[in-house]
N, C-alpha and C positions, 0 to 999 in steps of 0.2 A: 523772444527765445528761439534759437534754431532746434530743431530737433532732426534726429539720427536715428536711424531705427525704430522709429517711432515713442523715443524715450526724449525726455528732456533733457538738454546740459546738464548736468550734476550742478545742483547747488543749496549748500548748506549754509546757516548763519544760528550761531549761537553767542548769547550775552551774557554774563556774569558781573554784581556788582554784590561786593561782602565785605565784611567786617567781625572781626571777633572785639567782642566788649562786655562790659558788665551785665548783660542780656543772653551769652555765649554766642553761637557764630551766627549770624543774623545776614538772610542772604535772598538775592530775586535772581532766578535765572529764567530765558527765554532759549528753547531750540525749536529752528524751522530746518523738517529735512524735506531732501527732494521729493518726496510721494505726497507732501502737503501737511505733515504730522507736525502740528504746533503744541509744543508742551510749554507747559509752565512749572515753574516751583517757588515757592515763597516760606522762608522757616522765617519767624517773627516770635521772640518772647517776648516783647513789650506788650506792657500791661495785660497778659494774662493771667487767670487762674494758675495756679501750682496743679489742678487734676489738666488741664488743657498744654502746661508748657510741652515742649520739644513736638507739639503738633506741627506737623508742615503740611501747607495748604497746596496742593498739587492738580494739576487741570492736564489736561489732554483733549485736543480739537483737532479734524483734517480738514485743512482751508483747500479752495478751488485750485487748481492752475493760475488763473489769472492772479489768484494772492499772491501766489509765489513768485511770477513773475513780476509784479507791483514791487515786493521788496527787491527781488534780483533789480530792477531796475533802478530803485533807491539807493542799493549800492555801489553800482555802478555807476551813475549820476554822481554818487559823494566822492569818486574817484580815491577814496582810502586806500584802495590797493598798494596805491604808488605812495604811502606816508612809509614812516618808518618811526617805529616806539623809542628807538634808544635815548634819542634825550628828553624824553618824557618821565616827568616824576612818577617814582614807583613806590610800594605800598612800606617799603624799608625806608625811604626818605620821602620829605613832603614839604612842602612849604607852609608856616603859622601861619596865623593873619596878619603879621607884622612882617612878613617877608625873610622870617628867620628860618632856616635848616633844621627840619629837625629831623630826628632816627627813628622816635618812638614808632612802631606798625599802627597804618592809619586801613582803611579802607582797601579794596582793590576792582579791580574793572577788567574784563577781559572779552573779548572780542576776537571771534574764531569766524572764518568765513571762507568758504570751497564754490569756487567758479568755475566750472569745469575742471583744465589741469592747474587750476591755480590755488595754494592753499595758503592763507595767510592768516598768523595771529596776532593781536596785541594785549599788551596787559601796562597794565598803570594805576595808578592810585588814584582813588577814590574822587571824582571830580564832583565838588560841592555847588561850584558858582564860576560863571565867565571867568572873573577875578583869578582863578587857581589856573584857567586857560592863559590869560593874557601873564601871565606872573611865571611860567614857563618856561623853559630852552628853548621849545618848540612852540610858540603860539600859534601859527599856520598849520600846521600838520593837528596836534591837540583840538583845534577848535571845530576842522572835518572831523574828528574821532566824537569829539562833545554832541554837537548837530544828528550826525550820523546816529549815536545811539540814543538820543533824546527823540529823535523821527521814529528809529523800532521800536522803544517802549512803548512810545505812543500809541505805534499803530496796533503793536502785537498785542500789546494789553488792553486797549479796545474791543479789539477780536474776539479776545477769551472775554470778556465781560459780557459783550453783547451774545454770544453764545449762550451766557450760562444764563441768560436772565429773558433771552424769550423761549416762551411756550407754544407748544404745537395749538394750533385748531383743530379742536375735535371737530370729528366728520359725523 
């Protein structure tokens, strides 16, 4: 990462996946800001008791510049910014397991990235499996999106989980 005036190049990434169903609006969202603030939100009402319903899990941590640099490297190496989501399935139209187009609402995913002066946002239907990717109108571009979002979810969720499991050593 190059530095200008002692500041890192601006880098921001936000990932959202969610749907509205019989349990209400359920979603998961990650956001990594240029200053290293990593925010996580998860709203799921599945198997919750009535008194806990609508409780949202929110976590916030700060990560080191090395972690921000690594996430930036992962995004740049994926070359996702060269892709276009025009031919990706939307939340309004998706494909059933039998390959038929359906117009009922399904979940959606959003990926927003800002690297320096470049700002790009992608939106598509929730991808359940690689079969959804292969059956899309743009399998190559959607495959890049799919693997990048899987990598980001795994890394960022691991960082959040690890942060809240570690206990300080008493002195």
